[in-house]
PDB file with SEQRES, HELIX, SHEET and CRYST1 records, atoms N, CA, C and O in Angstrom:
SEQRES   1 A   68  MET ILE GLU THR LEU LEU TYR GLY CYS LYS ILE ASP GLN          
SEQRES   2 A   68  PRO ASP HIS MET GLU GLU ILE LEU TYR GLN CYS LYS GLY          
SEQRES   3 A   68  TYR THR ASN LYS GLU GLU LEU MET GLN LYS GLY LYS ASP          
SEQRES   4 A   68  TRP ALA LYS ILE ASN GLY TYR ASP ARG LEU ARG LEU ARG          
SEQRES   5 A   68  GLU ILE ASN LEU SER GLN LYS THR ASP PHE ILE GLU ALA          
SEQRES   6 A   68  ILE THR ILE                                                  
HELIX    1 AA1 ASP A   15  MET A   17  5                                   3    
HELIX    2 AA2 LYS A   30  ASN A   44  1                                  15    
HELIX    3 AA3 PHE A   62  THR A   67  1                                   6    
SHEET    1 AA1 3 GLU A  19  LYS A  25  0                                        
SHEET    2 AA1 3 ILE A   2  LYS A  10 -1                                        
SHEET    3 AA1 3 TYR A  46  ASN A  55 -1                                        
CRYST1    1.000    1.000    1.000  90.00  90.00  90.00 P 1           1          
ATOM      1  N   MET A   1      62.288  25.515 -23.686  1.00  0.00           N  
ATOM      2  CA  MET A   1      61.831  25.974 -22.384  1.00  0.00           C  
ATOM      3  C   MET A   1      60.351  25.608 -22.214  1.00  0.00           C  
ATOM      4  O   MET A   1      59.528  25.921 -23.074  1.00  0.00           O  
ATOM      5  N   ILE A   2      60.023  24.954 -21.119  1.00  0.00           N  
ATOM      6  CA  ILE A   2      58.665  24.477 -20.828  1.00  0.00           C  
ATOM      7  C   ILE A   2      58.051  25.359 -19.743  1.00  0.00           C  
ATOM      8  O   ILE A   2      58.714  25.659 -18.750  1.00  0.00           O  
ATOM      9  N   GLU A   3      56.818  25.772 -19.911  1.00  0.00           N  
ATOM     10  CA  GLU A   3      56.039  26.486 -18.877  1.00  0.00           C  
ATOM     11  C   GLU A   3      54.873  25.554 -18.493  1.00  0.00           C  
ATOM     12  O   GLU A   3      54.203  25.012 -19.372  1.00  0.00           O  
ATOM     13  N   THR A   4      54.634  25.369 -17.199  1.00  0.00           N  
ATOM     14  CA  THR A   4      53.491  24.605 -16.759  1.00  0.00           C  
ATOM     15  C   THR A   4      52.490  25.592 -16.161  1.00  0.00           C  
ATOM     16  O   THR A   4      52.841  26.402 -15.303  1.00  0.00           O  
ATOM     17  N   LEU A   5      51.230  25.514 -16.626  1.00  0.00           N  
ATOM     18  CA  LEU A   5      50.170  26.430 -16.205  1.00  0.00           C  
ATOM     19  C   LEU A   5      49.009  25.661 -15.627  1.00  0.00           C  
ATOM     20  O   LEU A   5      48.633  24.608 -16.142  1.00  0.00           O  
ATOM     21  N   LEU A   6      48.439  26.182 -14.561  1.00  0.00           N  
ATOM     22  CA  LEU A   6      47.192  25.660 -13.979  1.00  0.00           C  
ATOM     23  C   LEU A   6      46.123  26.723 -14.142  1.00  0.00           C  
ATOM     24  O   LEU A   6      46.242  27.828 -13.613  1.00  0.00           O  
ATOM     25  N   TYR A   7      45.062  26.372 -14.889  1.00  0.00           N  
ATOM     26  CA  TYR A   7      43.966  27.319 -15.118  1.00  0.00           C  
ATOM     27  C   TYR A   7      42.782  26.917 -14.262  1.00  0.00           C  
ATOM     28  O   TYR A   7      42.653  25.760 -13.862  1.00  0.00           O  
ATOM     29  N   GLY A   8      41.910  27.892 -13.983  1.00  0.00           N  
ATOM     30  CA  GLY A   8      40.665  27.605 -13.275  1.00  0.00           C  
ATOM     31  C   GLY A   8      39.682  28.718 -13.492  1.00  0.00           C  
ATOM     32  O   GLY A   8      40.059  29.824 -13.879  1.00  0.00           O  
ATOM     33  N   CYS A   9      38.388  28.427 -13.237  1.00  0.00           N  
ATOM     34  CA  CYS A   9      37.329  29.403 -13.352  1.00  0.00           C  
ATOM     35  C   CYS A   9      36.676  29.578 -12.010  1.00  0.00           C  
ATOM     36  O   CYS A   9      36.529  28.617 -11.254  1.00  0.00           O  
ATOM     37  N   LYS A  10      36.279  30.801 -11.702  1.00  0.00           N  
ATOM     38  CA  LYS A  10      35.488  31.006 -10.480  1.00  0.00           C  
ATOM     39  C   LYS A  10      34.143  30.310 -10.662  1.00  0.00           C  
ATOM     40  O   LYS A  10      33.620  30.208 -11.771  1.00  0.00           O  
ATOM     41  N   ILE A  11      33.606  29.840  -9.554  1.00  0.00           N  
ATOM     42  CA  ILE A  11      32.320  29.168  -9.558  1.00  0.00           C  
ATOM     43  C   ILE A  11      31.292  30.163 -10.078  1.00  0.00           C  
ATOM     44  O   ILE A  11      31.319  31.336  -9.707  1.00  0.00           O  
ATOM     45  N   ASP A  12      30.383  29.699 -10.939  1.00  0.00           N  
ATOM     46  CA  ASP A  12      29.293  30.483 -11.553  1.00  0.00           C  
ATOM     47  C   ASP A  12      29.797  31.439 -12.629  1.00  0.00           C  
ATOM     48  O   ASP A  12      29.011  32.250 -13.118  1.00  0.00           O  
ATOM     49  N   GLN A  13      31.050  31.386 -13.013  1.00  0.00           N  
ATOM     50  CA  GLN A  13      31.528  32.228 -14.131  1.00  0.00           C  
ATOM     51  C   GLN A  13      31.570  31.385 -15.384  1.00  0.00           C  
ATOM     52  O   GLN A  13      31.767  30.173 -15.297  1.00  0.00           O  
ATOM     53  N   PRO A  14      31.385  32.002 -16.584  1.00  0.00           N  
ATOM     54  CA  PRO A  14      31.487  31.238 -17.820  1.00  0.00           C  
ATOM     55  C   PRO A  14      32.902  30.752 -18.099  1.00  0.00           C  
ATOM     56  O   PRO A  14      33.865  31.289 -17.552  1.00  0.00           O  
ATOM     57  N   ASP A  15      33.027  29.751 -18.937  1.00  0.00           N  
ATOM     58  CA  ASP A  15      34.308  29.122 -19.194  1.00  0.00           C  
ATOM     59  C   ASP A  15      35.334  30.106 -19.785  1.00  0.00           C  
ATOM     60  O   ASP A  15      36.534  29.935 -19.569  1.00  0.00           O  
ATOM     61  N   HIS A  16      34.889  31.120 -20.518  1.00  0.00           N  
ATOM     62  CA  HIS A  16      35.831  32.046 -21.114  1.00  0.00           C  
ATOM     63  C   HIS A  16      36.453  33.004 -20.096  1.00  0.00           C  
ATOM     64  O   HIS A  16      37.334  33.789 -20.446  1.00  0.00           O  
ATOM     65  N   MET A  17      36.000  32.945 -18.834  1.00  0.00           N  
ATOM     66  CA  MET A  17      36.577  33.764 -17.771  1.00  0.00           C  
ATOM     67  C   MET A  17      37.709  33.029 -17.024  1.00  0.00           C  
ATOM     68  O   MET A  17      38.057  33.392 -15.900  1.00  0.00           O  
ATOM     69  N   GLU A  18      38.266  32.005 -17.657  1.00  0.00           N  
ATOM     70  CA  GLU A  18      39.332  31.206 -17.052  1.00  0.00           C  
ATOM     71  C   GLU A  18      40.523  32.085 -16.701  1.00  0.00           C  
ATOM     72  O   GLU A  18      40.867  33.016 -17.430  1.00  0.00           O  
ATOM     73  N   GLU A  19      41.149  31.768 -15.563  1.00  0.00           N  
ATOM     74  CA  GLU A  19      42.320  32.519 -15.095  1.00  0.00           C  
ATOM     75  C   GLU A  19      43.481  31.592 -14.886  1.00  0.00           C  
ATOM     76  O   GLU A  19      43.287  30.396 -14.670  1.00  0.00           O  
ATOM     77  N   ILE A  20      44.703  32.121 -14.945  1.00  0.00           N  
ATOM     78  CA  ILE A  20      45.898  31.352 -14.630  1.00  0.00           C  
ATOM     79  C   ILE A  20      46.011  31.422 -13.087  1.00  0.00           C  
ATOM     80  O   ILE A  20      46.126  32.499 -12.501  1.00  0.00           O  
ATOM     81  N   LEU A  21      45.974  30.261 -12.475  1.00  0.00           N  
ATOM     82  CA  LEU A  21      46.080  30.192 -11.005  1.00  0.00           C  
ATOM     83  C   LEU A  21      47.513  29.899 -10.542  1.00  0.00           C  
ATOM     84  O   LEU A  21      47.901  30.254  -9.429  1.00  0.00           O  
ATOM     85  N   TYR A  22      48.287  29.249 -11.409  1.00  0.00           N  
ATOM     86  CA  TYR A  22      49.687  28.864 -11.061  1.00  0.00           C  
ATOM     87  C   TYR A  22      50.487  28.754 -12.303  1.00  0.00           C  
ATOM     88  O   TYR A  22      49.992  28.264 -13.318  1.00  0.00           O  
ATOM     89  N   GLN A  23      51.731  29.199 -12.260  1.00  0.00           N  
ATOM     90  CA  GLN A  23      52.630  29.113 -13.393  1.00  0.00           C  
ATOM     91  C   GLN A  23      54.025  28.786 -12.880  1.00  0.00           C  
ATOM     92  O   GLN A  23      54.473  29.358 -11.887  1.00  0.00           O  
ATOM     93  N   CYS A  24      54.714  27.867 -13.555  1.00  0.00           N  
ATOM     94  CA  CYS A  24      56.100  27.599 -13.197  1.00  0.00           C  
ATOM     95  C   CYS A  24      56.900  27.236 -14.426  1.00  0.00           C  
ATOM     96  O   CYS A  24      56.349  26.735 -15.406  1.00  0.00           O  
ATOM     97  N   LYS A  25      58.183  27.484 -14.382  1.00  0.00           N  
ATOM     98  CA  LYS A  25      59.079  27.122 -15.470  1.00  0.00           C  
ATOM     99  C   LYS A  25      59.462  25.692 -15.309  1.00  0.00           C  
ATOM    100  O   LYS A  25      59.782  25.266 -14.200  1.00  0.00           O  
ATOM    101  N   GLY A  26      59.444  24.915 -16.389  1.00  0.00           N  
ATOM    102  CA  GLY A  26      59.846  23.554 -16.361  1.00  0.00           C  
ATOM    103  C   GLY A  26      58.691  22.626 -16.075  1.00  0.00           C  
ATOM    104  O   GLY A  26      57.546  23.051 -15.924  1.00  0.00           O  
ATOM    105  N   TYR A  27      59.017  21.343 -16.002  1.00  0.00           N  
ATOM    106  CA  TYR A  27      58.031  20.328 -15.740  1.00  0.00           C  
ATOM    107  C   TYR A  27      57.780  20.256 -14.235  1.00  0.00           C  
ATOM    108  O   TYR A  27      58.634  20.636 -13.434  1.00  0.00           O  
ATOM    109  N   THR A  28      56.590  19.761 -13.858  1.00  0.00           N  
ATOM    110  CA  THR A  28      56.247  19.555 -12.456  1.00  0.00           C  
ATOM    111  C   THR A  28      55.479  18.267 -12.313  1.00  0.00           C  
ATOM    112  O   THR A  28      55.061  17.686 -13.315  1.00  0.00           O  
ATOM    113  N   ASN A  29      55.284  17.813 -11.116  1.00  0.00           N  
ATOM    114  CA  ASN A  29      54.474  16.634 -10.847  1.00  0.00           C  
ATOM    115  C   ASN A  29      53.026  17.007 -11.054  1.00  0.00           C  
ATOM    116  O   ASN A  29      52.425  17.669 -10.207  1.00  0.00           O  
ATOM    117  N   LYS A  30      52.461  16.593 -12.165  1.00  0.00           N  
ATOM    118  CA  LYS A  30      51.098  16.973 -12.552  1.00  0.00           C  
ATOM    119  C   LYS A  30      50.056  16.539 -11.536  1.00  0.00           C  
ATOM    120  O   LYS A  30      49.158  17.309 -11.195  1.00  0.00           O  
ATOM    121  N   GLU A  31      50.171  15.318 -11.052  1.00  0.00           N  
ATOM    122  CA  GLU A  31      49.178  14.774 -10.096  1.00  0.00           C  
ATOM    123  C   GLU A  31      49.198  15.608  -8.782  1.00  0.00           C  
ATOM    124  O   GLU A  31      48.160  15.992  -8.244  1.00  0.00           O  
ATOM    125  N   GLU A  32      50.388  15.854  -8.320  1.00  0.00           N  
ATOM    126  CA  GLU A  32      50.506  16.640  -7.069  1.00  0.00           C  
ATOM    127  C   GLU A  32      50.000  18.103  -7.257  1.00  0.00           C  
ATOM    128  O   GLU A  32      49.287  18.649  -6.416  1.00  0.00           O  
ATOM    129  N   LEU A  33      50.398  18.689  -8.375  1.00  0.00           N  
ATOM    130  CA  LEU A  33      49.946  20.055  -8.679  1.00  0.00           C  
ATOM    131  C   LEU A  33      48.425  20.116  -8.785  1.00  0.00           C  
ATOM    132  O   LEU A  33      47.813  21.042  -8.252  1.00  0.00           O  
ATOM    133  N   MET A  34      47.797  19.147  -9.462  1.00  0.00           N  
ATOM    134  CA  MET A  34      46.368  19.170  -9.618  1.00  0.00           C  
ATOM    135  C   MET A  34      45.674  18.967  -8.254  1.00  0.00           C  
ATOM    136  O   MET A  34      44.652  19.601  -7.991  1.00  0.00           O  
ATOM    137  N   GLN A  35      46.209  18.100  -7.394  1.00  0.00           N  
ATOM    138  CA  GLN A  35      45.589  17.880  -6.096  1.00  0.00           C  
ATOM    139  C   GLN A  35      45.707  19.120  -5.240  1.00  0.00           C  
ATOM    140  O   GLN A  35      44.735  19.526  -4.603  1.00  0.00           O  
ATOM    141  N   LYS A  36      46.859  19.719  -5.212  1.00  0.00           N  
ATOM    142  CA  LYS A  36      47.000  20.982  -4.442  1.00  0.00           C  
ATOM    143  C   LYS A  36      46.137  22.073  -5.024  1.00  0.00           C  
ATOM    144  O   LYS A  36      45.574  22.880  -4.285  1.00  0.00           O  
ATOM    145  N   GLY A  37      46.022  22.114  -6.349  1.00  0.00           N  
ATOM    146  CA  GLY A  37      45.161  23.108  -7.010  1.00  0.00           C  
ATOM    147  C   GLY A  37      43.706  22.894  -6.647  1.00  0.00           C  
ATOM    148  O   GLY A  37      42.987  23.864  -6.410  1.00  0.00           O  
ATOM    149  N   LYS A  38      43.248  21.646  -6.596  1.00  0.00           N  
ATOM    150  CA  LYS A  38      41.856  21.371  -6.206  1.00  0.00           C  
ATOM    151  C   LYS A  38      41.594  21.775  -4.781  1.00  0.00           C  
ATOM    152  O   LYS A  38      40.530  22.317  -4.482  1.00  0.00           O  
ATOM    153  N   ASP A  39      42.543  21.525  -3.880  1.00  0.00           N  
ATOM    154  CA  ASP A  39      42.353  21.899  -2.479  1.00  0.00           C  
ATOM    155  C   ASP A  39      42.295  23.440  -2.371  1.00  0.00           C  
ATOM    156  O   ASP A  39      41.449  23.972  -1.653  1.00  0.00           O  
ATOM    157  N   TRP A  40      43.175  24.145  -3.069  1.00  0.00           N  
ATOM    158  CA  TRP A  40      43.177  25.617  -3.025  1.00  0.00           C  
ATOM    159  C   TRP A  40      41.899  26.165  -3.655  1.00  0.00           C  
ATOM    160  O   TRP A  40      41.289  27.092  -3.122  1.00  0.00           O  
ATOM    161  N   ALA A  41      41.489  25.587  -4.798  1.00  0.00           N  
ATOM    162  CA  ALA A  41      40.329  26.080  -5.545  1.00  0.00           C  
ATOM    163  C   ALA A  41      39.059  25.912  -4.706  1.00  0.00           C  
ATOM    164  O   ALA A  41      38.197  26.790  -4.731  1.00  0.00           O  
ATOM    165  N   LYS A  42      38.926  24.857  -3.997  1.00  0.00           N  
ATOM    166  CA  LYS A  42      37.768  24.618  -3.151  1.00  0.00           C  
ATOM    167  C   LYS A  42      37.619  25.687  -2.082  1.00  0.00           C  
ATOM    168  O   LYS A  42      36.514  26.153  -1.807  1.00  0.00           O  
ATOM    169  N   ILE A  43      38.736  26.072  -1.484  1.00  0.00           N  
ATOM    170  CA  ILE A  43      38.719  27.086  -0.425  1.00  0.00           C  
ATOM    171  C   ILE A  43      38.473  28.456  -1.031  1.00  0.00           C  
ATOM    172  O   ILE A  43      37.837  29.293  -0.390  1.00  0.00           O  
ATOM    173  N   ASN A  44      38.946  28.715  -2.230  1.00  0.00           N  
ATOM    174  CA  ASN A  44      38.901  30.073  -2.793  1.00  0.00           C  
ATOM    175  C   ASN A  44      37.841  30.289  -3.867  1.00  0.00           C  
ATOM    176  O   ASN A  44      37.838  31.327  -4.529  1.00  0.00           O  
ATOM    177  N   GLY A  45      36.932  29.312  -4.051  1.00  0.00           N  
ATOM    178  CA  GLY A  45      35.779  29.494  -4.909  1.00  0.00           C  
ATOM    179  C   GLY A  45      36.042  29.309  -6.385  1.00  0.00           C  
ATOM    180  O   GLY A  45      35.424  29.980  -7.211  1.00  0.00           O  
ATOM    181  N   TYR A  46      36.945  28.415  -6.734  1.00  0.00           N  
ATOM    182  CA  TYR A  46      37.248  28.114  -8.115  1.00  0.00           C  
ATOM    183  C   TYR A  46      36.834  26.678  -8.462  1.00  0.00           C  
ATOM    184  O   TYR A  46      36.733  25.834  -7.572  1.00  0.00           O  
ATOM    185  N   ASP A  47      36.599  26.400  -9.724  1.00  0.00           N  
ATOM    186  CA  ASP A  47      36.386  25.034 -10.190  1.00  0.00           C  
ATOM    187  C   ASP A  47      36.865  24.940 -11.655  1.00  0.00           C  
ATOM    188  O   ASP A  47      37.484  25.869 -12.175  1.00  0.00           O  
ATOM    189  N   ARG A  48      36.578  23.847 -12.283  1.00  0.00           N  
ATOM    190  CA  ARG A  48      36.985  23.612 -13.711  1.00  0.00           C  
ATOM    191  C   ARG A  48      38.462  23.869 -13.901  1.00  0.00           C  
ATOM    192  O   ARG A  48      38.843  24.737 -14.686  1.00  0.00           O  
ATOM    193  N   LEU A  49      39.291  23.138 -13.202  1.00  0.00           N  
ATOM    194  CA  LEU A  49      40.768  23.260 -13.304  1.00  0.00           C  
ATOM    195  C   LEU A  49      41.270  22.480 -14.503  1.00  0.00           C  
ATOM    196  O   LEU A  49      40.692  21.460 -14.878  1.00  0.00           O  
ATOM    197  N   ARG A  50      42.352  22.966 -15.105  1.00  0.00           N  
ATOM    198  CA  ARG A  50      43.060  22.214 -16.152  1.00  0.00           C  
ATOM    199  C   ARG A  50      44.525  22.619 -16.099  1.00  0.00           C  
ATOM    200  O   ARG A  50      44.889  23.743 -15.755  1.00  0.00           O  
ATOM    201  N   LEU A  51      45.363  21.614 -16.469  1.00  0.00           N  
ATOM    202  CA  LEU A  51      46.813  21.828 -16.564  1.00  0.00           C  
ATOM    203  C   LEU A  51      47.231  21.898 -18.017  1.00  0.00           C  
ATOM    204  O   LEU A  51      46.642  21.242 -18.876  1.00  0.00           O  
ATOM    205  N   ARG A  52      48.252  22.698 -18.288  1.00  0.00           N  
ATOM    206  CA  ARG A  52      48.757  22.790 -19.646  1.00  0.00           C  
ATOM    207  C   ARG A  52      50.258  22.991 -19.566  1.00  0.00           C  
ATOM    208  O   ARG A  52      50.737  23.809 -18.781  1.00  0.00           O  
ATOM    209  N   GLU A  53      50.993  22.259 -20.362  1.00  0.00           N  
ATOM    210  CA  GLU A  53      52.453  22.430 -20.521  1.00  0.00           C  
ATOM    211  C   GLU A  53      52.661  23.038 -21.914  1.00  0.00           C  
ATOM    212  O   GLU A  53      52.165  22.522 -22.915  1.00  0.00           O  
ATOM    213  N   ILE A  54      53.405  24.148 -21.949  1.00  0.00           N  
ATOM    214  CA  ILE A  54      53.658  24.852 -23.213  1.00  0.00           C  
ATOM    215  C   ILE A  54      55.158  24.872 -23.449  1.00  0.00           C  
ATOM    216  O   ILE A  54      55.931  25.255 -22.570  1.00  0.00           O  
ATOM    217  N   ASN A  55      55.559  24.463 -24.623  1.00  0.00           N  
ATOM    218  CA  ASN A  55      56.968  24.498 -25.030  1.00  0.00           C  
ATOM    219  C   ASN A  55      57.190  25.822 -25.764  1.00  0.00           C  
ATOM    220  O   ASN A  55      56.753  25.992 -26.903  1.00  0.00           O  
ATOM    221  N   LEU A  56      57.864  26.741 -25.109  1.00  0.00           N  
ATOM    222  CA  LEU A  56      58.090  28.058 -25.650  1.00  0.00           C  
ATOM    223  C   LEU A  56      59.190  28.081 -26.727  1.00  0.00           C  
ATOM    224  O   LEU A  56      59.371  29.094 -27.404  1.00  0.00           O  
ATOM    225  N   SER A  57      59.891  27.018 -26.879  1.00  0.00           N  
ATOM    226  CA  SER A  57      60.932  26.974 -27.904  1.00  0.00           C  
ATOM    227  C   SER A  57      60.374  26.505 -29.242  1.00  0.00           C  
ATOM    228  O   SER A  57      61.102  26.486 -30.234  1.00  0.00           O  
ATOM    229  N   GLN A  58      59.104  26.129 -29.293  1.00  0.00           N  
ATOM    230  CA  GLN A  58      58.443  25.708 -30.554  1.00  0.00           C  
ATOM    231  C   GLN A  58      57.441  26.774 -30.967  1.00  0.00           C  
ATOM    232  O   GLN A  58      56.918  27.525 -30.144  1.00  0.00           O  
ATOM    233  N   LYS A  59      57.195  26.813 -32.264  1.00  0.00           N  
ATOM    234  CA  LYS A  59      56.179  27.738 -32.803  1.00  0.00           C  
ATOM    235  C   LYS A  59      54.794  27.348 -32.224  1.00  0.00           C  
ATOM    236  O   LYS A  59      54.459  26.167 -32.123  1.00  0.00           O  
ATOM    237  N   THR A  60      54.031  28.344 -31.862  1.00  0.00           N  
ATOM    238  CA  THR A  60      52.684  28.115 -31.274  1.00  0.00           C  
ATOM    239  C   THR A  60      51.691  27.684 -32.314  1.00  0.00           C  
ATOM    240  O   THR A  60      51.630  28.249 -33.406  1.00  0.00           O  
ATOM    241  N   ASP A  61      50.900  26.664 -31.969  1.00  0.00           N  
ATOM    242  CA  ASP A  61      49.793  26.224 -32.793  1.00  0.00           C  
ATOM    243  C   ASP A  61      48.533  26.794 -32.201  1.00  0.00           C  
ATOM    244  O   ASP A  61      47.973  26.218 -31.268  1.00  0.00           O  
ATOM    245  N   PHE A  62      48.065  27.926 -32.726  1.00  0.00           N  
ATOM    246  CA  PHE A  62      46.905  28.585 -32.149  1.00  0.00           C  
ATOM    247  C   PHE A  62      45.623  27.823 -32.370  1.00  0.00           C  
ATOM    248  O   PHE A  62      44.688  27.973 -31.584  1.00  0.00           O  
ATOM    249  N   ILE A  63      45.539  27.015 -33.404  1.00  0.00           N  
ATOM    250  CA  ILE A  63      44.363  26.186 -33.608  1.00  0.00           C  
ATOM    251  C   ILE A  63      44.189  25.187 -32.469  1.00  0.00           C  
ATOM    252  O   ILE A  63      43.076  24.971 -31.990  1.00  0.00           O  
ATOM    253  N   GLU A  64      45.295  24.577 -32.036  1.00  0.00           N  
ATOM    254  CA  GLU A  64      45.213  23.657 -30.896  1.00  0.00           C  
ATOM    255  C   GLU A  64      44.804  24.412 -29.624  1.00  0.00           C  
ATOM    256  O   GLU A  64      44.054  23.882 -28.804  1.00  0.00           O  
ATOM    257  N   ALA A  65      45.300  25.659 -29.457  1.00  0.00           N  
ATOM    258  CA  ALA A  65      45.009  26.383 -28.249  1.00  0.00           C  
ATOM    259  C   ALA A  65      43.503  26.726 -28.134  1.00  0.00           C  
ATOM    260  O   ALA A  65      42.998  26.823 -27.015  1.00  0.00           O  
ATOM    261  N   ILE A  66      42.808  26.902 -29.199  1.00  0.00           N  
ATOM    262  CA  ILE A  66      41.394  27.297 -29.094  1.00  0.00           C  
ATOM    263  C   ILE A  66      40.474  26.107 -29.156  1.00  0.00           C  
ATOM    264  O   ILE A  66      39.277  26.256 -28.914  1.00  0.00           O  
ATOM    265  N   THR A  67      40.981  24.924 -29.470  1.00  0.00           N  
ATOM    266  CA  THR A  67      40.131  23.727 -29.536  1.00  0.00           C  
ATOM    267  C   THR A  67      40.206  22.849 -28.306  1.00  0.00           C  
ATOM    268  O   THR A  67      39.530  21.822 -28.247  1.00  0.00           O  
ATOM    269  N   ILE A  68      40.996  23.217 -27.335  1.00  0.00           N  
ATOM    270  CA  ILE A  68      41.149  22.395 -26.116  1.00  0.00           C  
ATOM    271  C   ILE A  68      39.982  22.664 -25.190  1.00  0.00           C  
ATOM    272  O   ILE A  68      39.905  22.082 -24.108  1.00  0.00           O  
TER     273      ILE A  68                                                      
END                                                                             
């Protein structure tokens, strides 16, 4: 099972204050999601967006999660 997450930070907030802005089950069109996310973020005061796909059927590698 794949989860797709879009993260972002409010403008002027430190990186560790990142929030999940969008979540969906399965794969999605990354380019379209990122473009829509940028449009939404601009209006709502967010920046520093990133996408992440997580496979929940595999064991989590926490070292990878903190080094991204």
